[in-house]
Jmol script that loads the backbone (N, CA, C; Angstrom):
load data "model"
ATOM      1  N   MET A   1       0.852  -1.158   0.000  1.00  0.00           N
ATOM      2  CA  MET A   1       0.000   0.000   0.000  1.00  0.00           C
ATOM      3  C   MET A   1       0.906   1.231   0.000  1.00  0.00           C
ATOM      4  N   ALA A   2       0.646   2.133  -0.901  1.00  0.00           N
ATOM      5  CA  ALA A   2       1.397   3.386  -0.958  1.00  0.00           C
ATOM      6  C   ALA A   2       0.467   4.512  -0.530  1.00  0.00           C
ATOM      7  N   GLY A   3       1.018   5.457   0.198  1.00  0.00           N
ATOM      8  CA  GLY A   3       0.212   6.576   0.668  1.00  0.00           C
ATOM      9  C   GLY A   3       0.882   7.901   0.376  1.00  0.00           C
ATOM     10  N   LEU A   4       0.090   8.888   0.083  1.00  0.00           N
ATOM     11  CA  LEU A   4       0.576  10.245  -0.116  1.00  0.00           C
ATOM     12  C   LEU A   4      -0.358  11.157   0.664  1.00  0.00           C
ATOM     13  N   ARG A   5       0.167  11.795   1.705  1.00  0.00           N
ATOM     14  CA  ARG A   5      -0.654  12.640   2.580  1.00  0.00           C
ATOM     15  C   ARG A   5      -0.229  14.095   2.432  1.00  0.00           C
ATOM     16  N   HIS A   6      -1.206  14.952   2.278  1.00  0.00           N
ATOM     17  CA  HIS A   6      -0.955  16.379   2.152  1.00  0.00           C
ATOM     18  C   HIS A   6      -0.740  16.976   3.544  1.00  0.00           C
ATOM     19  N   LEU A   7       0.268  17.803   3.678  1.00  0.00           N
ATOM     20  CA  LEU A   7       0.549  18.465   4.956  1.00  0.00           C
ATOM     21  C   LEU A   7       0.186  19.938   4.832  1.00  0.00           C
ATOM     22  N   GLY A   8       0.680  20.729   5.749  1.00  0.00           N
ATOM     23  CA  GLY A   8       0.367  22.153   5.748  1.00  0.00           C
ATOM     24  C   GLY A   8      -0.522  22.474   6.929  1.00  0.00           C
ATOM     25  N   GLY A   9      -1.224  23.583   6.858  1.00  0.00           N
ATOM     26  CA  GLY A   9      -2.146  23.969   7.926  1.00  0.00           C
ATOM     27  C   GLY A   9      -1.448  24.077   9.267  1.00  0.00           C
ATOM     28  N   ALA A  10      -2.062  23.485  10.282  1.00  0.00           N
ATOM     29  CA  ALA A  10      -1.522  23.560  11.649  1.00  0.00           C
ATOM     30  C   ALA A  10      -0.146  22.916  11.738  1.00  0.00           C
ATOM     31  N   PHE A  11       0.086  21.854  10.960  1.00  0.00           N
ATOM     32  CA  PHE A  11       1.396  21.194  10.999  1.00  0.00           C
ATOM     33  C   PHE A  11       2.504  22.164  10.575  1.00  0.00           C
ATOM     34  N   ALA A  12       2.222  23.026   9.626  1.00  0.00           N
ATOM     35  CA  ALA A  12       3.237  23.931   9.083  1.00  0.00           C
ATOM     36  C   ALA A  12       3.540  25.119   9.993  1.00  0.00           C
ATOM     37  N   ARG A  13       2.639  25.427  10.897  1.00  0.00           N
ATOM     38  CA  ARG A  13       2.850  26.594  11.773  1.00  0.00           C
ATOM     39  C   ARG A  13       3.845  26.270  12.877  1.00  0.00           C
ATOM     40  N   PRO A  14       4.750  27.197  13.150  1.00  0.00           N
ATOM     41  CA  PRO A  14       5.677  26.982  14.273  1.00  0.00           C
ATOM     42  C   PRO A  14       4.901  26.886  15.587  1.00  0.00           C
ATOM     43  N   PRO A  15       5.321  26.000  16.474  1.00  0.00           N
ATOM     44  CA  PRO A  15       4.603  25.868  17.746  1.00  0.00           C
ATOM     45  C   PRO A  15       4.867  27.059  18.660  1.00  0.00           C
ATOM     46  N   ARG A  16       3.972  27.279  19.582  1.00  0.00           N
ATOM     47  CA  ARG A  16       4.151  28.344  20.571  1.00  0.00           C
ATOM     48  C   ARG A  16       5.374  28.056  21.434  1.00  0.00           C
ATOM     49  N   HIS A  17       5.570  26.788  21.773  1.00  0.00           N
ATOM     50  CA  HIS A  17       6.727  26.356  22.553  1.00  0.00           C
ATOM     51  C   HIS A  17       7.542  25.409  21.695  1.00  0.00           C
ATOM     52  N   PRO A  18       8.872  25.509  21.727  1.00  0.00           N
ATOM     53  CA  PRO A  18       9.705  24.659  20.878  1.00  0.00           C
ATOM     54  C   PRO A  18       9.402  23.173  21.082  1.00  0.00           C
ATOM     55  N   SER A  19       9.466  22.413  19.987  1.00  0.00           N
ATOM     56  CA  SER A  19       9.226  20.980  20.050  1.00  0.00           C
ATOM     57  C   SER A  19      10.248  20.274  19.161  1.00  0.00           C
ATOM     58  N   ALA A  20      10.146  18.961  19.086  1.00  0.00           N
ATOM     59  CA  ALA A  20      11.065  18.181  18.264  1.00  0.00           C
ATOM     60  C   ALA A  20      10.460  17.852  16.900  1.00  0.00           C
ATOM     61  N   VAL A  21       9.336  18.447  16.547  1.00  0.00           N
ATOM     62  CA  VAL A  21       8.733  18.203  15.238  1.00  0.00           C
ATOM     63  C   VAL A  21       9.505  19.016  14.202  1.00  0.00           C
ATOM     64  N   GLU A  22      10.038  18.319  13.213  1.00  0.00           N
ATOM     65  CA  GLU A  22      10.859  18.976  12.192  1.00  0.00           C
ATOM     66  C   GLU A  22      10.170  18.932  10.839  1.00  0.00           C
ATOM     67  N   HIS A  23      10.792  19.512   9.855  1.00  0.00           N
ATOM     68  CA  HIS A  23      10.361  19.484   8.457  1.00  0.00           C
ATOM     69  C   HIS A  23       8.942  20.028   8.285  1.00  0.00           C
ATOM     70  N   ARG A  24       8.633  21.090   9.019  1.00  0.00           N
ATOM     71  CA  ARG A  24       7.297  21.676   8.922  1.00  0.00           C
ATOM     72  C   ARG A  24       7.038  22.280   7.547  1.00  0.00           C
ATOM     73  N   GLU A  25       8.094  22.521   6.798  1.00  0.00           N
ATOM     74  CA  GLU A  25       7.917  23.092   5.464  1.00  0.00           C
ATOM     75  C   GLU A  25       7.534  22.038   4.418  1.00  0.00           C
ATOM     76  N   ALA A  26       7.529  20.766   4.799  1.00  0.00           N
ATOM     77  CA  ALA A  26       7.162  19.695   3.871  1.00  0.00           C
ATOM     78  C   ALA A  26       5.710  19.850   3.432  1.00  0.00           C
ATOM     79  N   GLU A  27       5.468  19.560   2.169  1.00  0.00           N
ATOM     80  CA  GLU A  27       4.109  19.662   1.641  1.00  0.00           C
ATOM     81  C   GLU A  27       3.379  18.326   1.653  1.00  0.00           C
ATOM     82  N   TYR A  28       4.136  17.222   1.610  1.00  0.00           N
ATOM     83  CA  TYR A  28       3.528  15.893   1.555  1.00  0.00           C
ATOM     84  C   TYR A  28       4.361  14.895   2.351  1.00  0.00           C
ATOM     85  N   VAL A  29       3.721  13.802   2.757  1.00  0.00           N
ATOM     86  CA  VAL A  29       4.395  12.629   3.306  1.00  0.00           C
ATOM     87  C   VAL A  29       4.060  11.471   2.381  1.00  0.00           C
ATOM     88  N   ALA A  30       5.089  10.830   1.848  1.00  0.00           N
ATOM     89  CA  ALA A  30       4.907   9.635   1.017  1.00  0.00           C
ATOM     90  C   ALA A  30       5.358   8.440   1.840  1.00  0.00           C
ATOM     91  N   SER A  31       4.552   7.368   1.828  1.00  0.00           N
ATOM     92  CA  SER A  31       4.916   6.185   2.607  1.00  0.00           C
ATOM     93  C   SER A  31       4.489   4.926   1.873  1.00  0.00           C
ATOM     94  N   VAL A  32       5.133   3.828   2.227  1.00  0.00           N
ATOM     95  CA  VAL A  32       4.802   2.519   1.673  1.00  0.00           C
ATOM     96  C   VAL A  32       4.665   1.553   2.835  1.00  0.00           C
ATOM     97  N   LEU A  33       3.627   0.736   2.785  1.00  0.00           N
ATOM     98  CA  LEU A  33       3.384  -0.259   3.828  1.00  0.00           C
ATOM     99  C   LEU A  33       3.222  -1.612   3.159  1.00  0.00           C
ATOM    100  N   SER A  34       4.019  -2.585   3.592  1.00  0.00           N
ATOM    101  CA  SER A  34       3.900  -3.942   3.057  1.00  0.00           C
ATOM    102  C   SER A  34       3.015  -4.760   3.976  1.00  0.00           C
ATOM    103  N   PRO A  35       2.070  -5.502   3.413  1.00  0.00           N
ATOM    104  CA  PRO A  35       1.186  -6.308   4.247  1.00  0.00           C
ATOM    105  C   PRO A  35       1.835  -7.595   4.754  1.00  0.00           C
ATOM    106  N   VAL A  36       3.048  -7.859   4.326  1.00  0.00           N
ATOM    107  CA  VAL A  36       3.723  -9.094   4.715  1.00  0.00           C
ATOM    108  C   VAL A  36       4.702  -8.804   5.832  1.00  0.00           C
ATOM    109  N   ARG A  37       4.621  -9.569   6.882  1.00  0.00           N
ATOM    110  CA  ARG A  37       5.561  -9.419   7.989  1.00  0.00           C
ATOM    111  C   ARG A  37       6.816 -10.224   7.649  1.00  0.00           C
ATOM    112  N   PRO A  38       7.978  -9.580   7.535  1.00  0.00           N
ATOM    113  CA  PRO A  38       9.195 -10.314   7.173  1.00  0.00           C
ATOM    114  C   PRO A  38       9.520 -11.407   8.192  1.00  0.00           C
ATOM    115  N   THR A  39       9.932 -12.555   7.685  1.00  0.00           N
ATOM    116  CA  THR A  39      10.296 -13.667   8.557  1.00  0.00           C
ATOM    117  C   THR A  39      11.777 -13.977   8.476  1.00  0.00           C
ATOM    118  N   SER A  40      12.483 -13.309   7.590  1.00  0.00           N
ATOM    119  CA  SER A  40      13.920 -13.529   7.475  1.00  0.00           C
ATOM    120  C   SER A  40      14.566 -12.268   6.940  1.00  0.00           C
ATOM    121  N   ASP A  41      15.890 -12.240   6.992  1.00  0.00           N
ATOM    122  CA  ASP A  41      16.611 -11.086   6.454  1.00  0.00           C
ATOM    123  C   ASP A  41      16.350 -10.927   4.963  1.00  0.00           C
ATOM    124  N   ALA A  42      16.194 -12.044   4.238  1.00  0.00           N
ATOM    125  CA  ALA A  42      15.966 -11.981   2.797  1.00  0.00           C
ATOM    126  C   ALA A  42      14.640 -11.300   2.492  1.00  0.00           C
ATOM    127  N   THR A  43      13.563 -11.661   3.186  1.00  0.00           N
ATOM    128  CA  THR A  43      12.268 -11.040   2.899  1.00  0.00           C
ATOM    129  C   THR A  43      12.257  -9.583   3.341  1.00  0.00           C
ATOM    130  N   ASP A  44      12.981  -9.260   4.413  1.00  0.00           N
ATOM    131  CA  ASP A  44      13.078  -7.871   4.844  1.00  0.00           C
ATOM    132  C   ASP A  44      13.797  -7.057   3.770  1.00  0.00           C
ATOM    133  N   ALA A  45      14.887  -7.586   3.243  1.00  0.00           N
ATOM    134  CA  ALA A  45      15.634  -6.889   2.197  1.00  0.00           C
ATOM    135  C   ALA A  45      14.779  -6.737   0.939  1.00  0.00           C
ATOM    136  N   GLU A  46      13.994  -7.759   0.612  1.00  0.00           N
ATOM    137  CA  GLU A  46      13.118  -7.680  -0.559  1.00  0.00           C
ATOM    138  C   GLU A  46      12.056  -6.601  -0.368  1.00  0.00           C
ATOM    139  N   ALA A  47      11.463  -6.553   0.820  1.00  0.00           N
ATOM    140  CA  ALA A  47      10.443  -5.531   1.101  1.00  0.00           C
ATOM    141  C   ALA A  47      11.052  -4.142   1.027  1.00  0.00           C
ATOM    142  N   ARG A  48      12.235  -3.962   1.610  1.00  0.00           N
ATOM    143  CA  ARG A  48      12.897  -2.650   1.553  1.00  0.00           C
ATOM    144  C   ARG A  48      13.209  -2.252   0.109  1.00  0.00           C
ATOM    145  N   ALA A  49      13.595  -3.229  -0.723  1.00  0.00           N
ATOM    146  CA  ALA A  49      13.892  -2.938  -2.130  1.00  0.00           C
ATOM    147  C   ALA A  49      12.644  -2.445  -2.858  1.00  0.00           C
ATOM    148  N   VAL A  50      11.508  -3.072  -2.577  1.00  0.00           N
ATOM    149  CA  VAL A  50      10.248  -2.631  -3.196  1.00  0.00           C
ATOM    150  C   VAL A  50       9.890  -1.234  -2.709  1.00  0.00           C
ATOM    151  N   HIS A  51      10.018  -0.988  -1.419  1.00  0.00           N
ATOM    152  CA  HIS A  51       9.728   0.340  -0.863  1.00  0.00           C
ATOM    153  C   HIS A  51      10.615   1.387  -1.527  1.00  0.00           C
ATOM    154  N   ASP A  52      11.916   1.085  -1.621  1.00  0.00           N
ATOM    155  CA  ASP A  52      12.853   2.036  -2.236  1.00  0.00           C
ATOM    156  C   ASP A  52      12.465   2.335  -3.679  1.00  0.00           C
ATOM    157  N   LYS A  53      12.036   1.309  -4.411  1.00  0.00           N
ATOM    158  CA  LYS A  53      11.655   1.497  -5.814  1.00  0.00           C
ATOM    159  C   LYS A  53      10.405   2.381  -5.923  1.00  0.00           C
ATOM    160  N   VAL A  54       9.428   2.153  -5.059  1.00  0.00           N
ATOM    161  CA  VAL A  54       8.195   2.953  -5.094  1.00  0.00           C
ATOM    162  C   VAL A  54       8.478   4.406  -4.717  1.00  0.00           C
ATOM    163  N   LEU A  55       9.361   4.617  -3.753  1.00  0.00           N
ATOM    164  CA  LEU A  55       9.638   5.969  -3.258  1.00  0.00           C
ATOM    165  C   LEU A  55      10.712   6.700  -4.068  1.00  0.00           C
ATOM    166  N   ALA A  56      11.417   6.005  -4.963  1.00  0.00           N
ATOM    167  CA  ALA A  56      12.531   6.597  -5.723  1.00  0.00           C
ATOM    168  C   ALA A  56      12.151   7.884  -6.464  1.00  0.00           C
ATOM    169  N   PRO A  57      10.982   7.964  -7.101  1.00  0.00           N
ATOM    170  CA  PRO A  57      10.654   9.214  -7.804  1.00  0.00           C
ATOM    171  C   PRO A  57      10.587  10.443  -6.886  1.00  0.00           C
ATOM    172  N   PHE A  58      10.362  10.225  -5.602  1.00  0.00           N
ATOM    173  CA  PHE A  58      10.266  11.337  -4.652  1.00  0.00           C
ATOM    174  C   PHE A  58      11.619  11.716  -4.051  1.00  0.00           C
ATOM    175  N   ALA A  59      12.633  10.888  -4.262  1.00  0.00           N
ATOM    176  CA  ALA A  59      13.937  11.050  -3.601  1.00  0.00           C
ATOM    177  C   ALA A  59      14.542  12.444  -3.734  1.00  0.00           C
ATOM    178  N   PRO A  60      14.470  13.091  -4.900  1.00  0.00           N
ATOM    179  CA  PRO A  60      15.094  14.425  -4.999  1.00  0.00           C
ATOM    180  C   PRO A  60      14.481  15.469  -4.061  1.00  0.00           C
ATOM    181  N   ASP A  61      13.257  15.233  -3.627  1.00  0.00           N
ATOM    182  CA  ASP A  61      12.564  16.219  -2.801  1.00  0.00           C
ATOM    183  C   ASP A  61      12.429  15.819  -1.337  1.00  0.00           C
ATOM    184  N   VAL A  62      13.071  14.738  -0.937  1.00  0.00           N
ATOM    185  CA  VAL A  62      12.934  14.238   0.436  1.00  0.00           C
ATOM    186  C   VAL A  62      13.664  15.154   1.406  1.00  0.00           C
ATOM    187  N   LEU A  63      12.964  15.563   2.464  1.00  0.00           N
ATOM    188  CA  LEU A  63      13.566  16.379   3.513  1.00  0.00           C
ATOM    189  C   LEU A  63      14.118  15.506   4.638  1.00  0.00           C
ATOM    190  N   GLY A  64      13.505  14.366   4.874  1.00  0.00           N
ATOM    191  CA  GLY A  64      13.918  13.471   5.944  1.00  0.00           C
ATOM    192  C   GLY A  64      12.789  12.516   6.270  1.00  0.00           C
ATOM    193  N   ALA A  65      13.049  11.643   7.228  1.00  0.00           N
ATOM    194  CA  ALA A  65      12.050  10.652   7.630  1.00  0.00           C
ATOM    195  C   ALA A  65      10.922  11.317   8.403  1.00  0.00           C
ATOM    196  N   CYS A  66       9.748  10.742   8.296  1.00  0.00           N
ATOM    197  CA  CYS A  66       8.599  11.147   9.102  1.00  0.00           C
ATOM    198  C   CYS A  66       8.266   9.942   9.977  1.00  0.00           C
ATOM    199  N   LEU A  67       8.790   9.915  11.177  1.00  0.00           N
ATOM    200  CA  LEU A  67       8.726   8.726  12.025  1.00  0.00           C
ATOM    201  C   LEU A  67       7.321   8.210  12.304  1.00  0.00           C
ATOM    202  N   PRO A  68       6.302   9.058  12.460  1.00  0.00           N
ATOM    203  CA  PRO A  68       4.972   8.489  12.684  1.00  0.00           C
ATOM    204  C   PRO A  68       4.453   7.656  11.515  1.00  0.00           C
ATOM    205  N   PHE A  69       5.024   7.843  10.329  1.00  0.00           N
ATOM    206  CA  PHE A  69       4.586   7.095   9.157  1.00  0.00           C
ATOM    207  C   PHE A  69       5.587   6.024   8.745  1.00  0.00           C
ATOM    208  N   SER A  70       6.536   5.703   9.593  1.00  0.00           N
ATOM    209  CA  SER A  70       7.481   4.635   9.265  1.00  0.00           C
ATOM    210  C   SER A  70       6.950   3.329   9.859  1.00  0.00           C
ATOM    211  N   PHE A  71       7.157   2.264   9.132  1.00  0.00           N
ATOM    212  CA  PHE A  71       6.659   0.966   9.554  1.00  0.00           C
ATOM    213  C   PHE A  71       7.835   0.005   9.622  1.00  0.00           C
ATOM    214  N   GLY A  72       7.944  -0.717  10.710  1.00  0.00           N
ATOM    215  CA  GLY A  72       9.059  -1.636  10.882  1.00  0.00           C
ATOM    216  C   GLY A  72      10.270  -0.902  11.405  1.00  0.00           C
ATOM    217  N   PRO A  73      11.359  -1.618  11.557  1.00  0.00           N
ATOM    218  CA  PRO A  73      12.559  -1.006  12.124  1.00  0.00           C
ATOM    219  C   PRO A  73      13.160   0.035  11.187  1.00  0.00           C
ATOM    220  N   SER A  74      13.618   1.130  11.759  1.00  0.00           N
ATOM    221  CA  SER A  74      14.292   2.185  11.000  1.00  0.00           C
ATOM    222  C   SER A  74      15.778   2.122  11.293  1.00  0.00           C
ATOM    223  N   THR A  75      16.577   2.442  10.306  1.00  0.00           N
ATOM    224  CA  THR A  75      18.017   2.485  10.508  1.00  0.00           C
ATOM    225  C   THR A  75      18.363   3.724  11.335  1.00  0.00           C
ATOM    226  N   PRO A  76      19.516   3.737  11.993  1.00  0.00           N
ATOM    227  CA  PRO A  76      19.919   4.942  12.734  1.00  0.00           C
ATOM    228  C   PRO A  76      19.941   6.194  11.844  1.00  0.00           C
ATOM    229  N   ALA A  77      20.366   6.034  10.593  1.00  0.00           N
ATOM    230  CA  ALA A  77      20.404   7.186   9.679  1.00  0.00           C
ATOM    231  C   ALA A  77      18.993   7.690   9.373  1.00  0.00           C
ATOM    232  N   GLU A  78      18.031   6.777   9.219  1.00  0.00           N
ATOM    233  CA  GLU A  78      16.650   7.184   8.962  1.00  0.00           C
ATOM    234  C   GLU A  78      16.069   7.939  10.153  1.00  0.00           C
ATOM    235  N   VAL A  79      16.339   7.450  11.350  1.00  0.00           N
ATOM    236  CA  VAL A  79      15.830   8.126  12.552  1.00  0.00           C
ATOM    237  C   VAL A  79      16.457   9.509  12.666  1.00  0.00           C
ATOM    238  N   ARG A  80      17.767   9.601  12.461  1.00  0.00           N
ATOM    239  CA  ARG A  80      18.456  10.885  12.587  1.00  0.00           C
ATOM    240  C   ARG A  80      17.964  11.875  11.528  1.00  0.00           C
ATOM    241  N   SER A  81      17.584  11.379  10.337  1.00  0.00           N
ATOM    242  CA  SER A  81      17.138  12.284   9.268  1.00  0.00           C
ATOM    243  C   SER A  81      15.813  12.961   9.596  1.00  0.00           C
ATOM    244  N   ALA A  82      15.107  12.470  10.595  1.00  0.00           N
ATOM    245  CA  ALA A  82      13.844  13.078  10.990  1.00  0.00           C
ATOM    246  C   ALA A  82      14.049  14.386  11.753  1.00  0.00           C
ATOM    247  N   PHE A  83      15.292  14.674  12.132  1.00  0.00           N
ATOM    248  CA  PHE A  83      15.591  15.849  12.949  1.00  0.00           C
ATOM    249  C   PHE A  83      16.750  16.640  12.356  1.00  0.00           C
ATOM    250  N   THR A  84      16.784  17.928  12.647  1.00  0.00           N
ATOM    251  CA  THR A  84      17.970  18.709  12.305  1.00  0.00           C
ATOM    252  C   THR A  84      19.088  18.250  13.239  1.00  0.00           C
ATOM    253  N   PRO A  85      20.342  18.483  12.871  1.00  0.00           N
ATOM    254  CA  PRO A  85      21.432  18.090  13.771  1.00  0.00           C
ATOM    255  C   PRO A  85      21.304  18.709  15.166  1.00  0.00           C
ATOM    256  N   ALA A  86      20.859  19.948  15.244  1.00  0.00           N
ATOM    257  CA  ALA A  86      20.716  20.602  16.556  1.00  0.00           C
ATOM    258  C   ALA A  86      19.654  19.905  17.404  1.00  0.00           C
ATOM    259  N   THR A  87      18.512  19.591  16.810  1.00  0.00           N
ATOM    260  CA  THR A  87      17.443  18.918  17.551  1.00  0.00           C
ATOM    261  C   THR A  87      17.859  17.504  17.933  1.00  0.00           C
ATOM    262  N   ALA A  88      18.495  16.786  17.023  1.00  0.00           N
ATOM    263  CA  ALA A  88      18.965  15.428  17.329  1.00  0.00           C
ATOM    264  C   ALA A  88      19.934  15.457  18.507  1.00  0.00           C
ATOM    265  N   GLY A  89      20.856  16.404  18.505  1.00  0.00           N
ATOM    266  CA  GLY A  89      21.797  16.531  19.620  1.00  0.00           C
ATOM    267  C   GLY A  89      21.093  16.840  20.927  1.00  0.00           C
ATOM    268  N   ARG A  90      20.123  17.746  20.880  1.00  0.00           N
ATOM    269  CA  ARG A  90      19.360  18.106  22.091  1.00  0.00           C
ATOM    270  C   ARG A  90      18.602  16.900  22.627  1.00  0.00           C
ATOM    271  N   LEU A  91      17.958  16.123  21.739  1.00  0.00           N
ATOM    272  CA  LEU A  91      17.220  14.943  22.180  1.00  0.00           C
ATOM    273  C   LEU A  91      18.145  13.873  22.755  1.00  0.00           C
ATOM    274  N   CYS A  92      19.310  13.697  22.150  1.00  0.00           N
ATOM    275  CA  CYS A  92      20.274  12.713  22.680  1.00  0.00           C
ATOM    276  C   CYS A  92      20.773  13.131  24.057  1.00  0.00           C
ATOM    277  N   ARG A  93      21.093  14.402  24.223  1.00  0.00           N
ATOM    278  CA  ARG A  93      21.556  14.886  25.536  1.00  0.00           C
ATOM    279  C   ARG A  93      20.466  14.702  26.587  1.00  0.00           C
ATOM    280  N   LEU A  94      19.236  15.002  26.215  1.00  0.00           N
ATOM    281  CA  LEU A  94      18.112  14.851  27.139  1.00  0.00           C
ATOM    282  C   LEU A  94      17.915  13.381  27.503  1.00  0.00           C
ATOM    283  N   ARG A  95      17.972  12.501  26.528  1.00  0.00           N
ATOM    284  CA  ARG A  95      17.802  11.071  26.799  1.00  0.00           C
ATOM    285  C   ARG A  95      18.902  10.558  27.741  1.00  0.00           C
ATOM    286  N   HIS A  96      20.139  10.963  27.499  1.00  0.00           N
ATOM    287  CA  HIS A  96      21.241  10.511  28.348  1.00  0.00           C
ATOM    288  C   HIS A  96      21.130  11.064  29.767  1.00  0.00           C
ATOM    289  N   ARG A  97      20.546  12.260  29.895  1.00  0.00           N
ATOM    290  CA  ARG A  97      20.377  12.842  31.227  1.00  0.00           C
ATOM    291  C   ARG A  97      19.222  12.172  31.977  1.00  0.00           C
ATOM    292  N   VAL A  98      18.115  11.946  31.288  1.00  0.00           N
ATOM    293  CA  VAL A  98      16.914  11.402  31.927  1.00  0.00           C
ATOM    294  C   VAL A  98      16.970   9.880  32.056  1.00  0.00           C
ATOM    295  N   ASP A  99      17.559   9.208  31.077  1.00  0.00           N
ATOM    296  CA  ASP A  99      17.580   7.745  31.044  1.00  0.00           C
ATOM    297  C   ASP A  99      18.988   7.240  30.716  1.00  0.00           C
ATOM    298  N   PRO A 100      19.960   7.467  31.615  1.00  0.00           N
ATOM    299  CA  PRO A 100      21.356   7.121  31.308  1.00  0.00           C
ATOM    300  C   PRO A 100      21.600   5.629  31.098  1.00  0.00           C
ATOM    301  N   HIS A 101      20.734   4.771  31.603  1.00  0.00           N
ATOM    302  CA  HIS A 101      20.937   3.319  31.474  1.00  0.00           C
ATOM    303  C   HIS A 101      20.025   2.692  30.416  1.00  0.00           C
ATOM    304  N   SER A 102      19.392   3.518  29.616  1.00  0.00           N
ATOM    305  CA  SER A 102      18.514   3.058  28.528  1.00  0.00           C
ATOM    306  C   SER A 102      17.458   2.062  29.003  1.00  0.00           C
ATOM    307  N   VAL A 103      16.782   2.415  30.092  1.00  0.00           N
ATOM    308  CA  VAL A 103      15.699   1.586  30.612  1.00  0.00           C
ATOM    309  C   VAL A 103      14.451   1.744  29.741  1.00  0.00           C
ATOM    310  N   ILE A 104      14.192   2.968  29.298  1.00  0.00           N
ATOM    311  CA  ILE A 104      13.048   3.241  28.440  1.00  0.00           C
ATOM    312  C   ILE A 104      13.418   2.828  27.016  1.00  0.00           C
ATOM    313  N   ARG A 105      12.596   2.031  26.398  1.00  0.00           N
ATOM    314  CA  ARG A 105      12.859   1.545  25.038  1.00  0.00           C
ATOM    315  C   ARG A 105      11.938   2.247  24.058  1.00  0.00           C
ATOM    316  N   PRO A 106      12.464   3.251  23.341  1.00  0.00           N
ATOM    317  CA  PRO A 106      11.632   3.952  22.362  1.00  0.00           C
ATOM    318  C   PRO A 106      11.462   3.117  21.086  1.00  0.00           C
ATOM    319  N   ASN A 107      10.445   3.436  20.322  1.00  0.00           N
ATOM    320  CA  ASN A 107      10.247   2.769  19.036  1.00  0.00           C
ATOM    321  C   ASN A 107      11.364   3.119  18.063  1.00  0.00           C
ATOM    322  N   HIS A 108      11.808   4.360  18.101  1.00  0.00           N
ATOM    323  CA  HIS A 108      12.842   4.850  17.191  1.00  0.00           C
ATOM    324  C   HIS A 108      14.010   5.347  18.042  1.00  0.00           C
ATOM    325  N   VAL A 109      15.076   4.599  18.049  1.00  0.00           N
ATOM    326  CA  VAL A 109      16.224   4.934  18.888  1.00  0.00           C
ATOM    327  C   VAL A 109      17.072   5.999  18.189  1.00  0.00           C
ATOM    328  N   LEU A 110      17.297   7.092  18.858  1.00  0.00           N
ATOM    329  CA  LEU A 110      18.129   8.173  18.348  1.00  0.00           C
ATOM    330  C   LEU A 110      19.454   8.119  19.093  1.00  0.00           C
ATOM    331  N   THR A 111      20.517   7.860  18.350  1.00  0.00           N
ATOM    332  CA  THR A 111      21.851   7.752  18.978  1.00  0.00           C
ATOM    333  C   THR A 111      22.765   8.844  18.493  1.00  0.00           C
TER     334      THR A 111
END
end "model"
wireframe off; spacefill off
backbone 0.3
color backbone group
């Protein structure tokens, strides 16, 4: 399943208080969801190859990952691309201060 969602409106407006939501200037979110749950590295690689092929036409305009629309495990580079370097650094410092032993397990690990 491929999805294309229009953004803008409230999402595009800067928040009253700073947040970690990035890429507010994006006009769309493109995503691909496979109905098959990978059972091996080979099927995972095959699914990723199909996703990459479907999303390739959008590649020149990609600002970064949109984590709420990612399905399955994300690579560290994909997670980091969801944030500016300054925000990623701030979130990492905050995580290390609040959870130095990594007790809390987030869906998307930012390192």
